[in-house]
C-alpha positions in Angstrom: 116.3 126.3 137.2 119.1 124.1 136.1 118.8 120.5 137.2 121.7 118.7 138.4 123.5 116.3 136.2 122.6 118.4 132.9 125.5 119.7 131.6 125.6 123.2 130.2 125.4 122.4 126.4 122.5 119.9 127.3 119.1 121.6 126.9 116.5 118.5 127.6 116.1 119.8 131.0 114.3 122.9 129.7 113.2 121.6 126.2 110.8 118.5 126.3 111.4 116.2 123.1 109.1 117.6 120.2 107.7 114.0 119.6 107.0 114.2 123.2 105.1 117.2 123.9 103.1 116.9 120.8 102.3 119.5 118.2 99.9 122.1 119.7 99.6 124.7 117.2 98.2 128.2 118.7 98.9 131.5 118.4 97.1 132.5 121.8 100.0 131.4 124.0 102.6 133.4 122.3 100.5 136.6 122.1 100.4 136.1 125.9 104.1 135.1 126.9 105.2 138.1 124.6 103.4 140.8 125.8 104.3 139.6 129.5 107.8 140.1 128.3 107.1 143.4 127.2 106.9 142.7 123.3 111.0 142.0 122.9 112.0 143.5 119.4 108.7 144.6 118.9 110.3 147.5 117.1 112.8 145.3 115.0 110.8 144.8 111.4 111.0 141.3 110.1 110.6 139.5 106.9 108.7 136.0 107.8 109.7 133.4 105.7 106.6 131.1 105.1 106.3 127.7 102.8 106.6 124.4 102.6 110.4 123.7 101.2 113.2 126.3 100.7 112.5 128.6 103.8 115.6 127.8 105.7 117.4 128.5 102.2 115.5 132.0 101.3 116.2 132.6 105.3 119.6 132.0 104.5 119.9 134.1 101.4 118.4 137.2 103.0 120.4 137.0 106.3 123.8 137.1 103.9 122.6 139.2 102.0 122.1 141.9 104.7 125.6 141.0 106.1 127.3 141.6 102.8 125.3 145.1 102.8 126.7 146.3 106.0 123.5 145.3 107.7 122.7 143.7 111.0 120.5 140.9 110.8 118.9 138.8 113.2 118.4 135.1 112.0 115.8 132.1 113.6 115.4 129.2 111.7 114.8 125.4 112.5 115.2 122.6 112.4 118.9 122.6 114.2 121.2 119.5 113.0 123.6 119.3 115.9 123.3 122.5 118.7 120.6 124.3 119.6 122.4 127.5 119.1 121.9 127.2 115.6 118.6 128.5 115.5 119.3 132.1 117.0 121.9 134.0 115.2 123.2 137.7 114.9 124.7 137.7 111.9 127.8 135.3 111.8 127.3 134.9 115.8 125.4 132.0 116.9 124.1 132.8 120.6 126.1 130.9 122.9 124.9 128.3 124.6 125.1 129.8 128.2 122.9 132.4 127.2 120.3 130.4 125.6 120.6 128.2 128.6 120.4 131.0 131.2 117.3 132.9 128.6 115.4 129.3 128.8 115.5 129.3 132.5 114.3 132.9 133.0 111.3 132.0 130.5 110.5 128.5 132.9 107.8 130.4 134.7 106.2 131.8 131.8 106.7 128.6 130.2 105.0 126.9 132.7 101.9 129.3 133.0 101.2 129.6 129.3 102.2 126.0 128.6 104.5 127.1 125.8 105.8 124.6 123.4 109.6 123.9 122.7 109.5 126.0 119.5 107.5 128.6 121.3 110.1 129.0 124.0 113.0 129.0 121.2 111.1 132.0 119.5 110.6 133.8 122.6 114.3 133.3 123.6 115.3 134.6 119.9 113.2 138.0 120.2 114.7 138.1 123.6 118.5 138.1 122.4 117.5 140.0 119.2 115.9 143.2 121.4 119.4 143.2 123.3 121.6 143.0 120.1 119.5 145.5 118.2 120.1 143.8 114.7 118.2 146.3 111.6 116.4 143.6 110.7 114.8 140.3 111.4 114.4 137.2 109.5 111.9 134.7 110.8 111.5 131.2 109.0 107.8 130.0 110.2 108.5 126.8 111.4 105.1 125.3 110.5 102.2 126.6 108.9 101.8 130.7 109.3 98.3 130.9 110.8 99.2 130.1 114.1 103.0 129.9 114.0 105.1 131.6 116.9 107.1 133.7 114.4 103.3 135.1 113.4 103.5 136.5 117.0 105.7 139.3 116.2 104.1 142.2 115.5 106.0 143.9 112.6 106.1 141.7 109.6 105.9 144.0 107.1 107.5 142.1 104.2 106.4 138.1 103.6 108.6 135.7 101.6 107.0 132.6 100.3 109.0 129.4 99.7 107.4 126.9 97.3 104.2 125.3 99.2 103.2 121.5 98.9 101.6 118.7 100.6 103.4 118.4 103.9 102.3 118.2 107.6 98.3 117.3 106.3 97.6 116.2 109.7 97.8 119.6 110.9 97.3 121.8 108.0 94.5 120.4 106.2 94.1 117.6 103.7 94.7 119.4 100.4 96.8 121.8 98.4 94.4 125.0 99.1 94.1 124.2 103.0 97.6 124.0 103.5 98.4 127.2 101.2 95.5 128.8 103.4 97.4 128.0 106.7 100.3 129.4 105.4 98.9 132.6 104.0 97.2 133.4 107.0 100.4 134.8 108.3 100.2 137.5 105.7 99.2 140.7 108.0 97.7 143.9 107.0 99.0 146.1 104.4 102.1 143.3 103.8 104.1 143.2 101.0 104.6 139.2 99.8 107.0 138.1 97.3 106.6 134.5 95.8 108.0 132.9 93.0 105.8 130.6 90.7 103.6 128.2 92.8 100.7 125.6 91.8 97.7 127.6 90.4 95.3 126.8 93.7 98.2 128.1 95.5 98.2 131.1 93.4 94.5 132.0 93.9 94.9 131.5 97.8 98.2 134.0 98.0 96.0 136.5 95.9 92.9 136.4 97.8 94.6 136.7 101.4 96.7 139.9 99.7 93.7 141.2 98.8 91.8 140.6 101.9 94.3 142.3 104.2 95.1 145.0 101.2 98.5 144.3 100.9 100.8 143.7 97.7 101.8 140.8 96.0 104.9 140.4 93.6 105.9 137.3 91.5 109.2 136.7 90.5 110.8 134.4 88.2 114.0 132.3 88.9 117.7 133.6 88.8 119.7 133.5 85.5 122.8 132.0 85.2 124.9 135.1 85.8 124.3 134.4 89.9 126.6 132.6 91.8 125.0 130.8 95.1 126.7 129.3 97.7 123.6 126.7 98.0 123.4 123.6 95.8 120.9 122.6 93.5 119.0 124.2 90.4 116.2 124.8 92.7 118.1 127.6 94.6 117.6 130.2 91.8 113.9 130.1 92.8 114.5 130.7 96.0 117.3 133.0 95.1 114.8 135.3 93.3 112.7 135.5 96.3 115.3 136.5 98.4 116.8 139.3 96.3 113.2 141.0 95.4 113.2 140.9 99.3 116.2 142.4 100.0 115.4 145.1 97.0 112.4 145.9 99.1 113.9 146.3 102.1 116.6 148.6 100.4 113.7 150.9 99.7 113.4 151.1 103.7 116.3 151.2 105.2 120.3 151.6 104.3 120.5 150.7 100.5 121.4 147.1 100.1 122.9 147.5 96.2 122.9 144.6 93.9 126.4 143.9 93.9 126.2 143.6 98.0 123.6 140.9 97.2 125.5 139.0 95.1 128.2 138.7 97.1 126.1 137.6 100.3 124.5 135.1 98.0 127.6 133.5 96.9 128.9 133.4 100.4 125.8 131.9 101.9 126.0 128.5 103.5 123.4 125.9 104.5 124.2 122.9 106.0 122.6 119.4 105.4 120.9 120.6 102.0 122.7 119.0 98.7 125.7 118.8 100.8 128.9 116.9 99.9 130.3 115.0 103.3 133.1 112.2 103.8 132.7 109.0 105.8 135.4 107.2 106.3 137.2 109.5 103.5 134.4 108.1 100.9 132.4 110.8 99.5 128.7 111.0 100.5 125.6 113.3 99.1 122.9 114.3 102.4 120.0 116.2 101.8 117.2 116.9 104.3 114.3 116.3 101.6 111.6 114.8 103.9 108.3 115.3 101.5 106.9 114.3 98.1 107.8 118.1 96.7 111.0 117.8 98.0 111.4 114.5 96.8 110.6 115.6 93.6 113.0 118.3 93.6 116.0 116.1 94.7 114.9 113.7 91.7 115.1 116.7 89.5 118.6 117.4 90.8 119.6 113.9 90.2 118.9 114.3 86.4 122.0 117.0 86.4 124.2 114.4 88.1 127.3 112.7 86.3 125.9 109.6 87.2 122.3 110.2 86.2 122.0 107.1 84.5 123.9 104.8 86.6 122.3 102.8 89.6 121.9 104.6 92.9 122.1 103.8 96.2 119.7 105.5 98.7 119.7 105.4 102.5 116.8 106.8 103.6 115.5 107.7 107.1 111.4 109.0 107.1 109.4 109.6 110.2 106.2 107.8 110.3 104.2 110.6 109.9 105.9 111.6 106.8 104.8 110.6 103.2 107.3 107.8 102.3 105.7 106.0 99.8 105.3 108.6 97.6 108.5 109.7 98.2 110.3 106.3 97.3 108.2 106.4 94.2 109.7 109.8 93.6 113.2 108.6 94.3 113.9 105.5 92.9 114.8 104.5 89.5 114.5 101.2 88.2 117.8 100.2 88.9 118.0 102.1 92.1 118.5 100.5 95.7 117.3 102.2 99.3 118.5 101.0 102.4 115.7 102.0 105.2 116.7 103.2 108.5 115.3 104.9 111.0 115.5 108.6 112.5 117.3 108.3 115.7 114.8 109.3 118.5 111.7 109.2 116.2 109.2 106.7 115.1 109.8 105.9 111.8 108.9 104.0 108.5 110.2 100.4 108.3 110.9 98.3 105.6 108.1 96.0 106.7 105.7 99.0 106.2 107.1 100.0 103.1 107.3 96.5 101.0 103.4 95.8 100.5 103.1 100.1 100.0 105.3 99.6 97.0 104.8 96.8 95.8 106.6 97.2 92.2 109.8 98.5 94.2 109.7 96.2 97.2 112.7 94.3 95.6 114.9 97.5 95.9 114.5 97.8 99.3 116.9 96.8 102.1 117.0 97.3 105.7 119.7 98.1 108.2 119.6 99.1 112.4 121.4 102.4 111.8 122.9 104.5 108.5 126.4 103.4 110.1 125.3 99.8 109.6 124.0 100.6 106.0 127.2 102.7 104.9 129.3 99.4 106.5 127.2 97.0 104.6 128.2 99.2 101.0 131.4 99.5 102.4 132.0 95.6 102.6 129.7 94.5 99.8 132.6 97.0 97.7 131.9 100.9 97.6 129.3 101.8 94.6 130.4 103.7 91.7 127.7 106.7 92.2 127.7 108.4 95.2 125.2 107.4 97.7 123.2 109.9 99.2 121.6 109.7 102.8 117.8 111.7 102.6 114.6 111.7 104.6 115.1 113.8 107.3 117.5 116.5 108.8 117.6 114.9 112.3 119.6 112.0 110.7 122.2 114.0 108.8 122.4 116.1 112.1 122.9 112.6 114.2 125.5 111.8 112.1 127.4 115.2 111.9 127.1 115.1 115.7 128.7 111.9 116.7 131.5 112.4 114.1 130.1 109.8 111.5 130.1 112.1 108.6 132.4 115.3 107.8 131.8 117.9 105.9 134.2 118.8 103.0 
């Protein structure tokens, strides 16, 4: 039950911080919990989105495509930026904080009995919400991996959309790209249809082998052409859009027809905050991006090449969690004239300037530090605001923190 001193919008009494509980990957807890809950939403088909980078974008595009076609879509994503409610929505309607708190309270005995992690609690809450709302399709963004991810416990996942698979979470998924790909591909169930854009050769081989083992089908897609308008920024979104469009076309053959014009309408209307987003601080423009691993840093560096300021000195404000590959990220992001301000991720163990300098001897002179991102912004203002728009990156947690406390405002 709700404890005194916790306002309705605050869920810390029900959801311990992820870094306090720790990562504990297992499908057994979710399987048992969902059985005891009488398998909520088990009669609703789901597209599960797995991968390393781009999962949220693909899920968002599929969700908006379904809505534009007049279908009802239940979407669950992670992480959130400001509110836990962002993780669970039916069409445009986020779950209310009252409903989420009530559901989590009802789940507490089961949470204790099964020792559910916060992510597992939220997936259970999402499925309970979807059971009540009865959407036509579920769009489930996997959290980490696939084989043992909580979303994989949903029993009806005929369609798997695969985002770009790269090196991240090595401490949980394995030391090599092949091992990481195998963990994610293991989410593919018997007879599933799998859609992916181009992957690294070792990833492609893993996907092909898994699909063969489960007697599924594998569809490779090319990036969308320039005739498509996407509401999501970045050249890489054409790749994500191709996966989402193919998923919607596959779904169209199995439910109400989803026309190509509806898909285009949905894609144009899609928004996904915190990803290559323009924002303002004290009226000054900033870019923010949640890039938090080397593959995402490579994508962001490539994106920079298309900016009008591509050849100018770029200022970065970077907050990177301690378990991430920060040196590799900075090697990809930093041009020879650039400057990077290293700040902590609020509430998380983070890389510091003192740790990064010896790891990056050739770029050490380009690194600065500040106690907070706001301190870094104030320092930039004091020195004279740079001509090229500063970029805040490295962590969606930092971006969410700056949005929640009002430091940053969307354009």
